[in-house]
Structures are given as structure tokens and as C-alpha cells.
C-alpha positions in Angstrom: 0.0 0.0 0.0 1.4 3.4 -0.9 2.5 5.9 1.8 -0.2 8.5 1.0 -3.2 6.1 1.2 -3.4 3.8 4.3 -6.0 1.9 6.2 -6.6 3.2 9.7 -5.1 0.0 11.2 -1.8 0.9 9.6 -1.5 4.1 11.6 -2.8 7.6 10.9 0.7 9.0 10.9 1.7 6.9 7.9 -0.5 8.6 5.3 -2.4 11.7 4.2 -5.5 9.8 3.2 -6.9 7.4 5.8 -9.6 4.8 5.0 -11.3 3.5 8.2 -14.5 1.8 9.4 -16.5 3.9 11.9 -15.3 1.7 14.8 -11.6 2.1 13.7 -12.0 5.9 13.5 -13.8 6.0 16.9 -10.8 4.2 18.5 -8.3 6.5 16.7 -10.0 9.8 17.4 -10.9 9.2 21.1 -7.4 10.5 22.1 -7.4 13.4 19.6 -5.7 15.7 22.0 -2.5 13.7 21.7 -2.8 13.0 18.0 -1.9 15.9 15.8 -2.9 14.1 12.6 -6.5 13.7 13.9 -6.6 17.4 14.9 -5.5 18.5 11.4 -8.0 16.5 9.3 -9.2 18.9 6.7 -11.7 16.7 4.8 -13.9 14.1 6.5 -16.0 11.9 4.1 -18.8 9.8 5.5 -20.4 7.2 3.3 -23.8 5.7 3.9 -24.8 8.4 6.4 -28.4 7.1 6.6 -27.0 4.1 8.6 -26.8 6.5 11.5 -30.3 5.3 12.3 -29.6 1.6 12.2 -28.1 -1.1 14.5 -24.9 -0.7 16.6 -22.9 1.0 13.8 -25.4 4.0 13.7 -24.4 5.4 17.1 -20.7 5.0 16.3 -21.2 7.1 13.1 -23.1 9.7 15.1 -20.4 9.9 17.7 -17.5 10.2 15.3 -19.2 12.9 13.2 -20.1 14.8 16.4 -16.5 14.4 17.7 -14.9 15.7 14.5 -17.1 18.8 14.6 -16.2 19.3 18.2 -12.4 18.9 17.5 -12.7 21.5 14.7 -14.4 23.9 17.1 -11.7 23.4 19.7 -8.6 23.6 17.4 -10.0 26.2 15.1 -8.7 24.1 12.2 -11.0 24.3 9.1 -12.9 21.0 8.5 -15.0 20.1 5.5 -17.5 17.3 6.0 -18.8 15.5 2.9 -21.6 13.1 3.8 -23.2 10.7 1.3 -26.6 9.1 1.9 -29.6 7.7 0.3 -32.7 9.9 0.1 -34.0 10.7 3.5 -37.1 12.6 4.8 -35.3 14.7 7.4 -32.2 15.7 5.4 -32.4 19.2 6.9 -31.9 17.9 10.4 -28.9 15.9 9.3 -27.5 18.9 7.5 -28.0 21.2 10.6 -26.3 18.6 12.8 -23.2 18.5 10.5 -23.1 22.3 10.1 -24.1 22.3 6.4 -25.7 25.5 5.1 -28.8 25.2 3.0 -26.9 26.1 -0.1 -24.5 23.2 0.5 -27.1 20.5 1.1 -28.6 18.4 -1.7 -31.5 16.0 -1.0 -32.6 14.2 -4.2 -35.8 12.3 -4.4 -35.6 8.4 -4.5 -36.4 8.5 -8.2 -33.1 10.3 -8.9 -30.8 7.5 -9.9 -28.0 7.0 -12.5 -30.4 4.4 -14.1 -34.1 4.7 -13.7 -35.6 1.9 -11.6 -38.9 0.2 -12.2 -40.2 -1.3 -8.9 -42.9 -4.0 -8.6 -44.1 -5.3 -5.3 -46.1 -8.6 -5.1 -47.7 -9.8 -1.9 -48.2 -13.4 -0.8 -50.9 -14.1 1.7 -49.3 -17.1 3.3 -48.4 -17.0 7.0 -45.8 -19.8 7.1 -42.3 -18.5 6.1 -41.3 -21.8 4.4 -44.5 -22.2 2.5 -44.4 -18.5 1.4 -40.9 -18.9 0.1 -41.8 -22.0 -1.8 -44.8 -20.2 -3.4 -42.4 -17.5 -4.7 -40.3 -19.8 -6.8 -42.6 -20.0 -9.9 -43.4 -16.2 -9.9 -39.6 -15.6 -9.6 -39.0 -17.7 -12.7 -41.9 -15.9 -14.6 -40.5 -12.5 -13.6 -37.2 -13.4 -15.0 -38.7 -14.6 -18.3 -40.9 -11.5 -18.6 -38.6 -8.7 -17.5 -35.1 -9.9 -18.1 -35.2 -12.8 -20.6 -31.7 -12.2 -22.0 -30.2 -9.9 -19.3 -28.4 -10.7 -16.0 -30.5 -11.3 -13.0 -29.7 -11.3 -9.2 -32.2 -13.0 -6.9 -31.8 -12.3 -3.2 -33.0 -14.9 -0.7 -33.0 -15.0 3.1 -30.7 -17.9 3.8 -28.0 -20.1 2.4 -30.4 -23.1 2.2 -32.8 -21.1 0.2 -30.0 -19.9 -2.1 -29.3 -23.5 -3.1 -33.0 -24.5 -3.3 -34.0 -21.5 -5.4 -31.2 -22.1 -7.8 -32.3 -25.7 -8.3 -35.9 -24.6 -8.7 -35.0 -22.1 -11.5 -33.0 -24.8 -13.3 -35.9 -27.3 -12.9 -38.4 -24.7 -14.2 -36.3 -24.0 -17.3 -35.9 -27.8 -17.9 -39.7 -28.3 -17.6 -40.1 -26.0 -20.6 -37.4 -27.9 -22.5 -35.0 -24.9 -22.2 -32.1 -26.5 -20.4 -29.6 -23.9 -21.5 -31.8 -20.8 -21.1 -29.5 -19.2 -18.6 -26.1 -20.3 -19.8 -24.2 -18.2 -22.3 -20.9 -19.9 -22.7 -19.8 -23.1 -24.4 -19.6 -26.0 -22.0 -15.9 -26.6 -23.0 -15.0 -23.1 -22.0 -17.0 -23.4 -18.7 -15.5 -26.7 -17.5 -12.0 -25.3 -16.5 -13.8 -23.0 -14.0 -16.0 -25.8 -12.7 -13.0 -28.1 -12.1 -11.8 -25.7 -9.3 -15.1 -26.1 -7.4 -16.0 -28.8 -4.8 -19.7 -28.1 -4.2 -21.5 -30.6 -6.4 -24.8 -28.7 -6.3 -23.1 -25.5 -7.4 -21.3 -27.2 -10.2 -24.6 -28.6 -11.6 -26.5 -25.3 -11.3 -23.6 -23.4 -13.0 -23.7 -25.8 -16.0 -27.3 -24.7 -16.4 -26.4 -21.0 -16.1 -27.6 -20.4 -12.5 -25.1 -19.7 -9.8 -25.7 -19.3 -6.1 -23.7 -17.5 -3.4 -23.9 -17.7 0.4 -21.7 -17.6 3.5 -21.3 -21.4 3.4 -19.3 -21.3 0.2 -15.6 -20.8 0.2 -14.1 -17.6 -1.0 -12.8 -19.3 -4.2 -16.3 -20.7 -5.0 -17.9 -17.3 -4.5 -15.2 -15.6 -6.6 -15.8 -18.1 -9.4 -19.6 -17.4 -9.4 -18.9 -13.7 -9.4 -16.5 -13.9 -12.3 -18.8 -16.1 -14.4 -21.7 -13.7 -13.7 -19.8 -10.5 -14.5 -18.5 -12.0 -17.8 -22.0 -13.0 -18.9 -21.3 -16.8 -18.8 -24.2 -17.3 -16.5 -27.4 -15.2 -16.5 -28.7 -15.7 -12.9 -27.1 -15.4 -9.5 -29.0 -16.4 -6.4 -27.5 -14.6 -3.4 -28.0 -14.8 0.3 -29.2 -11.5 1.7 -26.4 -11.2 4.2 -23.9 -10.7 1.3 -25.7 -7.7 -0.2 -23.3 -5.1 1.3 -20.1 -6.9 0.3 -20.8 -7.8 -3.4 -19.9 -5.8 -6.5 -22.2 -7.5 -9.0 -25.0 -5.6 -10.7 -27.9 -6.7 -13.0 -30.7 -5.6 -15.2 -33.3 -7.3 -12.9 -33.1 -7.8 -9.1 -35.7 -10.1 -7.4 -35.9 -9.7 -3.6 -37.5 -13.1 -2.9 -38.8 -12.6 0.7 -38.2 -9.7 3.0 -37.7 -11.5 6.4 -34.9 -13.6 7.8 -34.4 -15.9 10.7 -32.7 -14.2 13.7 -30.9 -16.8 15.7 -30.5 -14.5 18.6 -34.2 -14.1 19.2 -35.3 -17.3 17.5 -37.8 -15.7 15.2 -38.2 -14.2 11.7 -37.5 -10.4 11.5 -37.9 -8.0 8.6 -34.9 -6.8 6.6 -33.8 -3.3 7.6 -35.0 -0.8 5.1 -31.3 0.1 4.4 -30.7 -3.5 3.3 -33.7 -3.5 1.0 -32.4 -0.3 -0.6 -29.0 -1.8 -1.0 -30.4 -4.8 -2.8 -32.5 -2.7 -5.0 -29.4 -0.6 -5.9 -27.9 -3.7 -7.5 -30.3 -3.1 -10.4 -28.1 -0.4 -11.9 -25.8 -0.8 -14.9 -24.9 2.8 -16.1 -24.0 3.0 -19.8 -25.5 -0.4 -20.3 -29.2 -0.1 -19.4 -31.6 2.8 -19.8 -33.7 1.4 -17.0 -33.2 -1.2 -14.2 -36.0 -3.4 -12.8 -36.7 -4.7 -9.3 -39.4 -7.2 -8.2 -40.0 -7.4 -4.5 -41.9 -10.5 -3.1 -43.2 -10.0 0.4 -45.8 -11.1 2.9 -49.1 -9.5 1.8 -49.6 -7.4 5.0 -46.2 -5.7 4.4 -47.0 -4.6 0.9 -48.3 -1.2 1.8 -45.4 -0.6 4.1 -42.9 -1.1 1.3 -44.9 1.0 -1.1 -44.6 3.9 1.3 -41.0 3.7 2.3 -39.5 2.6 -1.1 -41.2 5.3 -3.1 -40.8 8.1 -0.6 -37.8 9.2 1.5 -37.6 7.5 4.9 -36.8 9.3 8.1 -33.6 8.7 10.1 -33.7 8.7 13.8 -30.9 8.5 16.4 -30.3 5.5 18.7 -27.3 6.9 20.5 -29.2 7.0 23.8 -29.3 3.2 23.8 -25.5 2.9 23.5 -24.6 6.1 25.4 -22.9 4.4 28.4 -19.9 3.0 26.4 -19.4 6.3 24.4 -19.7 8.4 27.5 -17.2 6.2 29.4 -14.6 6.8 26.7 -15.1 10.6 27.0 -14.7 10.4 30.8 -11.5 8.4 30.4 -10.1 11.1 28.0 -11.2 13.9 30.4 -13.5 15.5 27.9 -16.4 14.8 30.4 -15.5 15.5 34.0 -19.0 16.4 35.4 -22.7 16.1 34.7 -22.7 19.4 32.9 -20.0 18.3 30.5 -22.0 15.2 29.7 -25.0 17.4 28.9 -22.9 19.5 26.7 -21.6 16.4 25.0 -25.1 15.4 24.0 -25.8 18.8 22.4 -23.3 17.9 19.7 -25.2 14.8 18.7 -27.9 14.1 16.1 -30.0 12.9 19.0 -30.2 16.4 20.3 -31.4 17.7 17.0 -34.1 15.1 16.6 -35.5 14.8 20.1 -37.7 18.0 19.8 -38.6 17.2 16.2 -40.1 13.8 17.0 -40.7 13.9 20.8 -43.0 10.8 20.9 -40.3 8.6 19.3 -37.9 9.5 22.1 -40.5 9.5 25.0 -40.1 13.3 25.5 -43.1 14.6 27.5 -43.0 18.1 26.0 -40.9 20.3 23.7 -40.2 23.2 26.0 -36.7 24.0 27.2 -37.6 22.7 30.7 -38.9 19.4 29.3 -35.8 18.9 27.2 -33.4 19.8 30.0 -35.1 17.3 32.4 -35.1 14.6 29.8 -31.4 15.0 29.1 -30.6 15.2 32.8 -32.4 12.0 33.5 -30.7 10.2 30.6 -27.2 11.4 31.8 -27.9 10.5 35.4 -29.1 7.0 34.5 -26.2 6.4 32.2 -23.6 7.6 34.8 -25.4 5.4 37.4 -25.0 2.3 35.1 -21.3 3.1 34.7 -20.8 3.6 38.4 -22.5 0.3 39.2 -20.2 -1.4 36.7 -17.2 0.1 38.6 -16.1 2.0 35.5 -16.4 5.5 36.9 -16.6 7.2 40.3 -19.2 9.9 41.0 -18.4 12.4 43.6 -20.6 15.1 45.1 -23.4 13.9 42.7 -21.9 15.8 39.8 -18.1 15.2 39.4 -17.0 12.1 37.6 -13.7 10.4 37.2 -12.5 7.2 35.5 -11.7 4.0 37.4 -9.4 1.2 36.3 -12.2 -0.9 34.7 -13.5 2.1 32.7 -10.0 2.7 31.3 -9.7 -0.9 30.4 -13.1 -0.9 28.6 -12.2 2.3 26.7 -8.6 1.2 25.8 -9.7 -2.2 24.4 -13.0 -0.8 22.9 -15.2 -3.1 25.0 -18.6 -2.7 26.5 -18.8 -1.6 30.1 -20.9 -4.7 30.9 -18.1 -6.9 29.6 -15.4 -5.6 32.0 -18.0 -5.7 34.8 -18.6 -9.4 34.0 -14.8 -10.0 34.0 -14.4 -8.2 37.3 -17.2 -10.1 39.0 -16.4 -13.6 37.5 -12.6 -13.8 37.7 -11.1 -15.3 40.8 -7.7 -16.1 42.1 -8.2 -19.8 41.5 -9.8 -19.7 38.0 -8.4 -22.3 35.6 -8.5 -22.7 31.9 -12.0 -24.0 31.7 -13.3 -21.2 33.8 -11.5 -18.6 31.7 -13.1 -20.0 28.5 -16.6 -19.7 30.1 -15.9 -16.2 31.3 -14.3 -15.1 28.0 -17.3 -16.3 25.9 -19.8 -14.6 28.3 -18.6 -11.2 26.9 -21.3 -9.0 25.4 -19.2 -8.6 22.3 -20.3 -12.1 21.1 -24.1 -11.3 21.4 -24.3 -10.4 17.7 -22.6 -13.6 16.5 -25.2 -15.0 14.0 -26.8 -18.3 14.8 -28.4 -19.6 11.7 -31.5 -21.8 11.3 -30.7 -25.4 12.2 -27.1 -24.6 13.0 -27.6 -25.8 16.6 -27.4 -29.5 15.7 -24.1 -28.9 13.9 -22.7 -27.1 16.9 -23.8 -29.8 19.3 -22.1 -32.4 17.2 -18.9 -30.4 17.3 -19.2 -29.9 21.0 -19.5 -33.6 21.7 -15.9 -34.1 20.4 -14.2 -31.1 22.1 -12.0 -31.6 25.2 -13.5 -29.0 27.4 -17.2 -29.5 28.3 -19.5 -26.4 27.8 -21.3 -25.6 31.0 -24.5 -24.2 29.3 -24.8 -27.4 27.2 -24.2 -29.7 30.2 -27.3 -28.4 31.9 -29.6 -30.0 29.3 -27.4 -32.4 27.3 -30.4 -33.8 25.3 -31.6 -30.4 24.2 -30.4 -28.2 21.3 -31.6 -25.0 22.9 -28.3 -24.1 24.5 -26.6 -24.1 21.1 -28.9 -21.3 19.8 -27.0 -19.0 22.2 -24.3 -16.9 20.4 -22.0 -17.2 23.4 -22.1 -21.0 23.3 -21.4 -20.9 19.6 -18.3 -18.6 20.4 -17.2 -21.2 22.9 -17.4 -24.0 20.3 -15.6 -22.0 17.7 -12.7 -21.2 20.1 -12.3 -24.8 21.0 -12.4 -26.0 17.4 -9.7 -23.4 16.7 -7.5 -24.8 19.5 -8.2 -28.4 18.2 -7.7 -27.4 14.6 -11.0 -29.0 13.6 -12.0 -28.5 10.0 -15.2 -26.4 9.7 -17.7 -25.5 7.0 -17.1 -22.3 5.2 -19.8 -20.5 7.1 -18.5 -21.5 10.5 -15.0 -20.8 9.4 -16.0 -17.2 8.5 -17.7 -16.9 11.9 -14.6 -18.1 13.6 -12.5 -15.5 11.8 -14.8 -12.8 13.4 -14.5 -14.4 16.9 -10.7 -14.7 17.1 -9.8 -10.9 16.9 -12.4 -10.1 19.5 -11.1 -13.0 21.7 -7.6 -11.6 21.6 -8.5 -8.1 22.9 -10.9 -9.6 25.4 -8.1 -11.8 26.8 -5.8 -8.8 27.0 -8.5 -7.0 29.0 -8.8 -10.0 31.3 -5.0 -9.9 31.9 -5.3 -6.2 32.9 -8.2 -7.0 35.2 -6.4 -9.8 36.9 -3.2 -7.8 37.1 -5.0 -5.0 38.9 -6.2 -7.5 41.5 -2.6 -8.8 41.9 -3.5 -12.4 40.9 -0.4 -13.8 39.2 -1.4 -17.4 38.5 -4.7 -16.7 36.6 -3.0 -13.9 34.7 -0.3 -16.3 33.5 -3.0 -18.8 32.5 -4.8 -16.0 30.6 -1.6 -15.1 28.8 -1.1 -18.7 27.9 -4.6 -18.8 26.4 -3.8 -15.8 24.4 -0.8 -17.7 23.0 -3.1 -20.7 22.3 -5.3 -18.3 20.3 -2.4 -17.0 18.2 -0.9 -20.5 17.7 -4.2 -22.3 17.2 -3.3 -25.2 19.6 -3.9 -26.4 23.2 -1.2 -25.7 25.8 -0.8 -29.5 26.1 -0.1 -30.1 22.4 3.4 -30.9 21.1 5.6 -27.8 20.9 6.4 -28.4 17.3 2.8 -27.7 16.3 3.7 -24.0 16.9 5.5 -24.0 13.5 3.5 -23.3 10.4 2.2 -26.2 8.4 3.5 -28.8 10.9 0.9 -31.5 11.3 0.6 -34.4 13.7 2.3 -36.7 11.2 5.3 -34.4 11.1 5.4 -34.4 14.9 5.4 -38.2 15.0 8.2 -38.4 12.4 10.4 -35.9 14.3 9.7 -37.7 17.6 11.3 -40.9 16.2 14.5 -38.9 15.9 14.1 -37.4 19.5 13.2 -34.0 18.1 10.4 -32.7 20.4 11.1 -29.0 20.9 11.8 -26.0 18.7 15.4 -26.1 20.1 15.7 -29.7 18.8 14.3 -28.7 15.5 16.8 -25.9 15.1 19.8 -28.0 16.0 19.1 -31.1 14.0 20.8 -32.0 10.8 19.6 -29.9 7.8 19.4 -32.8 5.4 17.3 -34.9 7.9 15.0 -31.9 8.7 14.4 -31.3 5.0 13.7 -35.0 4.4 11.2 -35.1 7.3 9.5 -31.9 6.1 9.2 -33.3 2.6 10.0 -29.9 1.1 12.6 -29.0 -1.5 15.8 -27.5 0.0 15.2 -24.1 -1.6 11.9 -23.8 0.3 13.4 -24.2 3.7 15.7 -21.6 5.2 16.6 -21.9 8.9 18.4 -19.0 10.6 19.2 -19.2 14.3 20.4 -16.0 16.1 21.1 -16.7 19.8 21.8 -13.3 21.5 21.2 -14.4 25.1 19.9 -18.0 25.2 19.9 -17.9 29.0 17.0 -15.5 28.7 15.4 -17.8 26.0 15.5 -15.4 23.0 15.9 -16.6 19.5 14.5 -16.0 16.0 13.4 -18.7 13.5 12.4 -18.3 9.9 10.7 -21.1 7.9 10.0 -20.4 4.3 7.2 -22.6 3.1 5.0 -21.5 0.3 5.9 -17.9 1.1 4.7 -18.2 4.7 6.9 -16.5 7.3 6.9 -16.6 11.0 8.9 -15.4 14.0 9.1 -17.2 17.2 10.0 -15.8 20.6 10.7 -18.2 23.5 9.0 -20.0 25.0 5.7 -20.2 23.0 4.7 -16.9 21.5 4.1 -17.1 17.8 3.3 -14.4 15.3 2.3 -15.4 11.8 1.9 -13.3 8.7 0.7 -14.8 5.5 
């Protein structure tokens, strides 16, 4: 990556253009008083500003935009904010919040698109989700024939199972009309080289008929193959799981949104798609310079038809949710000394979008009146209840009912970007005698894992994995015959961590979830070490550090030491053991020819360099070159790998 354009994780000081997620910039800008490069930001570009009213990312966007305006006011450095959003009903409130003058604010109607969009909404009066989805298959095929017979089509479905099922249904429908090759636009001989790289039998057969499907359960290579074939026009139809709508780059002449609700494993029920997701899917029907008009067909439950007619043809309002997540953001401001008393907290709220909207839509925010007195009382109550929550979590100290100061737990939560409830859980649960099993239970009880998705019927798969793991899961032991415990995101996180230590092969979907869990687990363990250190408990702190090493190395602390090395398997360990090579020291000191023979690698692929600066302190470096994979080892077991 060039020096002038960097990701936020690479360091703000390394570039003049910084690309960051809202969470990354929140972490970076919290300590703006000590970071000159944050103070001197001259242009702040915010994409998808309408997400300020959705989920957990919305409050983060609101906080960082408010903070950047506050920084500019304190430093007197000029700041230009460029915010991009879909069409919204209350654009003036957003503009006022960001300091945009009326002449600098442009709010286009929903119909203003690079490519005009024709929208059709069809309702299905069937209450059962499964039956309703099944009833949509034939209308979906008919919609493709009528509106996009020879042009590319993307069909969005709620789940990975339905992605595969709908693809098969479309292929079957075409075959029933004796049009087996309706959707394929490439010679079979040219298609075969792409199919040979795939392992999913159902995907291979559907691609041969010109219909691909994509979901989180496919590997990255399989998804990339479908995307390449679709973009190049080899296949006409791509059936895509709704969860992938934000990360895909494909576009089509026709988009079919086949169902507007999905299974939420956290609450064990079907919920509607967020409007922002529906708009994102609709936006895939846009091919500038190719189409004069795009088309979108939305299939939904009949009672929801009028709702979508209203909010898809008219701008929708954006509301703030920062009050639901205020505690963690206020804690970070207390740690950085921006907020030192109740009045500072009140002033902090006046910079937010929440403050702009609360009098515009008082019923939504449970405001009893719109007078200055009502507003002041409401904000005072919100601040006092938030500070009380932080004080009960031992994150802050409140003195004289108005002065606030950070405590150790609050500083840990802010430093590691954790929820205050998480550090409170750690503080209450950790003991001087906690062992590895207890640490795993406490780690996975963190609130950060609450949003880990649990898919429909995934509980049986998790239970099967748990039955073969070395450490029993307490929640599952309470009712061993039931699958209910495995619908809990925290139990899923526990299973994924143990499978990581045990190096168990997972499906692509679970592997993707595991990659989300591991970075969170690393910083959670670092926070646990800080909590234990503050209590003066050495033994559990060392155990916690050892678990952190287990996370990085992907192995149990009782596994053979040679498994620390990249690409070393159990077979390698057994072969080396026959020659009394059991440690990394033994591996370094053995005969080069024998080492190469046992590794089964060409000599040019293995380079071993040992630098012993002070072996009494156990420090050395080791480099193994294997398929361009490098690692550095520091005694006794810490391993850092970069691929």
C-alpha cells in the first residue's frame, strides 16, 4: 500500500488519506488531544450516512461525526465534511447537525438514480415462512422470463439453504419448458475449467445450467468463481444470500428480492430486513452506460406490501439511537477527560444528532414536552441513569453527585474498545483460582459475542462439534439432550474457540464466523489480563496469557511444541519424535538434510536461521520459508504469523 493512502489499522501518521471503518476511527479519534494528525484532518468523508439510524454502527457514526465537529471547534482548524446518503425525509436535520448550510445541502428524491428503476411489489398471503418462500419460486421464474429474458438477474433470498433451493428450482423450471440452456451463455468446453476448481456438487450442476448461487457457506474461491462467471456473462442468474448484499460488487438488469424477512438466531424468530438492506439490494439493479432502466421485483408477505410501497417510493426518516448505547461512548469521553462532570455530559449530548431530533419527534424519544424545561429534564435523566450504570459497573466514580472520574475498569473498557458490561462481568467472575475451563466460560460470556449470528438449524451442527471437544461447555451440560443451548451466540463462540485450538475442519460459514470471533477474543483476553493484574493475581494472569498464545498459535497448551511451527501436522510431529526432536530447540539444532527430508520440502523452500543473542533468557528467532509463509518465534511459545 502506498504511503499516501493507508488503512486506519496501519497508523494515521503513515498517510495523508486514511480509510477507516466507523469503529476504527472511533478508537483512533478518542485520544485526539495527543494525536496531531487527527486534529488537522481537513476533509472528513462519511459514506452511507443514513446508517446513523440503524443497529450498533449507527451510534458510532453519530459519535465520530459529532466528535470531528467538536475537534474543529476546539482547534479552530477548518474542517469540511462530505456526507453521502440515500434519500431521507429529514435531510435538513442531518445537515444542521453536520453544520451544512442550506446552499451546501442536496437531497434528491428516491427516483433520482443513474439508471431509472422500475419497482414491482407482489404480496403473498401465506403466513408460514417456508410455505411462502416455496410459493415464490414459480413467480420468480416468470418474472425473469418477462422482465429480463436475456439480461443478467440477481435473486436475493433470506438464507443459504434457500439460495441453493431456489437455484435448483430455477434450473428445474427451465428444464420443464425444454429450455435446459436458457440461462447459460458460454460453451460447455469453456465453462469446464472454471468448474474443475469447485468442490460443491450442487453449485457445479447449477452453473452448468447458467444459474449460480452464493452464500456464506461457500468458500471464497467458490464465491469468486460465481462472481467472475456472472460478470463476464457466462451465466445469467445469480441467487445470493441477503447477508452478502453489502459486500458484493455485482449488478444486474433485474433484481428479485424473494422474501423480506430472515431468521434471527439471537431471538429465534423471523424479522424483517432493515430498510437500508432492501435499498442496498434494490441498488444492484443499476448498470450505467449499459441499461436505460433497471428493474426490481419485491416479493413479500401481503400485510407488508403497503409498508414497502410507502418507504420505497418516498424518502424515509432517520432517527438517532445513541441513547441506547450512550454508556460506552460516555465512558470513553470520561477516560479522555472531555467529560468531567454532569454538565460536561449534557454539553456532549448537544453535539449529537439525537439532540437535533429529540424535539422534532418527541413521541419517538419519549419526551413529555418540547419546552426547554422538558428537554433539560429529559437529558438530565438520561445522563444520570447512564452515569449510574457506569458507576454500578465500577467504570467511573461519581463524587458530590456531579463530578465524575474514570476508574481502572473504565479505562480498560475504553482502551480495548469493550462494552462496560463486559469488563464488569470479568471483574465479578474472575477469581484467584480460576483455571483454563473457567477462563473459557468467562471469555465467551462477553457481550461482544451477542451479535454472532446463529443460523437456522445450526444448533445441531454445533452440538455435534461440542461432543468431540476436550472442554465441556457448562451451558450445554445443563440439558445435554436439548439443542436449545446451542442457539446461544455465546455457546457458539465457545465451540468456535475450542475448534480453533483443536484445529477442527469447519464448514465455510462456521470458518467465516470463527475469523470474526478470534480478533475479539484476543483483545478480550488482553483486557482480562489487565483486570487480573489490577487484582494482583499472578497465576490466573499467566493462564490468561497462555490462552492468548493458544489463540495465536491455534493449539492447546498441552499439544506438542512443534505444532507451533506453520504447516507442521501431527504426522510431522510423530516423524520428528522418532529422531528425538520434540522441541523447537531440537528442530533448530538437527541436521539440515534430515530436517528437509522429514518436512518433505525442496531445499530451496526451507531456510533456517538461528540467532542466539542471550539464550539464558530464552530469546531466538526462527524463519521457515514454506509457500511464502513467514513466522517469527520468541521463546517460549509466543508465535506471530503473517501470510
